[in-house]
C-alpha positions, 0 to 999 in steps of 0.5 A: 655167132657163138652166143647164138649157137650157145642159146640154140644148144641150151634151148635143145638141151632143155627141150630134150630134158623136158621130153624125157620127163615121164608123163604121169598118167591121170585116173581122173578121167576114169574116176569121173566116169565111175561117179557121173551118171551119163546122159546118153546110151553108154552101152550101145553095142555096134550091129553087124548086118553082114560080116566079111566072109574072107575075115576068118583066121585059123589064129583067132580059132586056136586062140579062143579054143585055148581060152575055152573052159566051160562056155563054148567060144565058137569062132566064125565071121560074125565073132571075128567081126567083133574082134575087129571092132573091139581091138581098134578101141585100144583106149576103151579096152585099156580102161576096162583091163585096168578096172577089171582088177577091181571088179572081176574078183567081185564078179568071180565070188558071186559067180562062184556062189552059184556054180556059174562059169567064171568066163560069164564075168566078161559079159559085163564088158559088152553090157556096161564097159565096167561102168556102174552108171551105165544106162541103155536106151530102155532103162537097163541100168549098172554093171549088169544092165538090169532092167527094173522089173527083172532087178526086183524080181531078183531082190534088188532094191530101188528107192530114193536113196539107192539103186542096187542095180549099180552095187557091184556086189548086190547086182553080181549076186543077182546076175548069178542067180539069173544065170543059174535059173537060165541054165537050169531052164535052157540047158546051154550057156550060149542060150543062157547068154542070149536070154540075158539080153532078151529074156527067156521067153523070146529064146524059147519061142526062137528054139521052137521056130528053129527046131534046134537048141543050138544058139547058131541054128536059133540066131535068125529068129532072136531080136537083131541085138540078141543075134549079135550079143553073144558074138560080141561076147566071145569077141570081148573075152578074146580081146580081154585075154589077147590084149597084148597081141594087139597092142592094148595096155591096161591103164592104172587101176583107179582103186589101186588100194586095198579096201574094207567092208563096213556095215553102217546102221546110221545115216552117213554122208560119203563126203564125211567118210572120205574126210575122216580117213583122208581121201577124195570124196570122188573115191568113195562115191566110185566105190559106193555108186548105188547110193543116189544121194551120196548117203548111206541110209543104214538103220538097226533094222536094215544096215547098209554096206559101205566099201572104204579104202583101208585106212591107216591106224591114225584114222580109226578114231574119226572114222568111228565117230562119223560111222556112229553119228546120223546126219540130219537129213530127210529119212523117208523112204520112197520106192522108186517107180519103173525106168523101163522106157517101154513101160513109161511109153505105155504109161504116158497118155496122149495129150487128147486123152490125158486127164488134166486132174492127173497132170501135176505141172511143176514150175522149175525154180532157180538151181534145181536139177532134174534129179532134185525134182525126181527126188521131191516127187519120188520119181525117177529122172527117166520118167521126167525126160520121157513125159516131158520129151527131154533129150538132155537133162538141162532145164531152166528156171521157169520151165513147166515139167509134167508130172502124172499123179498116179506115178507118185508113190505113197509113203511106204505103209505095211500092208496086210497080205493074203496068204497066197494067190494062185497063178496058172502058168501059161506058154512062155512063162518063166519064174522071173517073168511071173515074178514081175507081175507081182509086187514084192515077189522074187524068183527065190520066194516063188521057188520056196512057196512051191518047193521047186528045186529048179527054175523050170516050169511047164505050161498048166502048173498052178503056183502059189504066189506068196 
């Protein structure tokens, strides 16, 4: 009996000791999320049809009033409904609180450059949940969820090596430039935020219908997603600021180290850089999410940026060697085609009308992935999924995939351009929508060519497009 009691006591003591061992929080799941392109829509926003009218609280209003700086943080039943939804997503907001310590200083620097209120940084929470690989159901990509055409209009580059929509630095400056133009045109921050979701043209049409420039007045004339977008933004600001009041705890930051930025003039593999400074490749990939092939394609003419964990002195020599030597790889640069699902649907001809000569059939080889096939033909994975009605990225050897020949880009060859063409501004046009109509044209180049100090244009104006 005594022996049995001693055995039980030993078990209890051992169990208690084990229970007191602190659990090590792993950031592997966060790193995995930041290095993997998701298959499904990662940024779908909940849609509220009819909020509960009795859900309002003076406490929430007082808290929002205490946060407000430049952007109006109005409080109503729609905002409260999103607060109720977001405060239940404790794990998700815990991740974002941790990641925000790395991403928000990058956003703030870009916003400050264009004199944009720092509160706009919280829009990235609604847009992408701070995932640089986030992709919406229509193809919007990156931390700031740029559509292909808008990204090009604001100077972001997409080719077979990089997608600058996923670059935290480049995309943040493009987003700040967009907000500068939107605010100059619309004169209200909530309207500028709405325009970021549905375009300035839709907001202007809603203003005309409502006869008002107040977001809450024009809300019913906006697309359903946009009508919920602004209250979702306000709720996200609230939750990030008052997380402790809702038992939301920040998770460890996956980038809890100092970083350096280096300009690279060679083709360098991220894995080689990681090895040189004694870090995991996944860390380098997460810090540099825009490089599709995990290769920095820098040249003397066009050096590329790489962000690295600040190395100890003993790693300087191997790092210098890696950064100053080219790896063997195909250097052909192929401009990416659009991944706007709406444009792709227009491109995809009905079966009866599709010309056989226009369609190339690719037979999947063992070991091939959609990414490898897309790179082979210079198209996007999203193109392949739409053309072949694929809901997932899984393919099998022997499967035949359709590829439209007219979407396969030619090699980049410098073309002689006309000095300029004239464009007459139509109703609803904006500088960004006009820039999207012309290859290689940006909002900045339109403003420079026409001596415009702001983004405001009026119907009937004739613009030079150079």
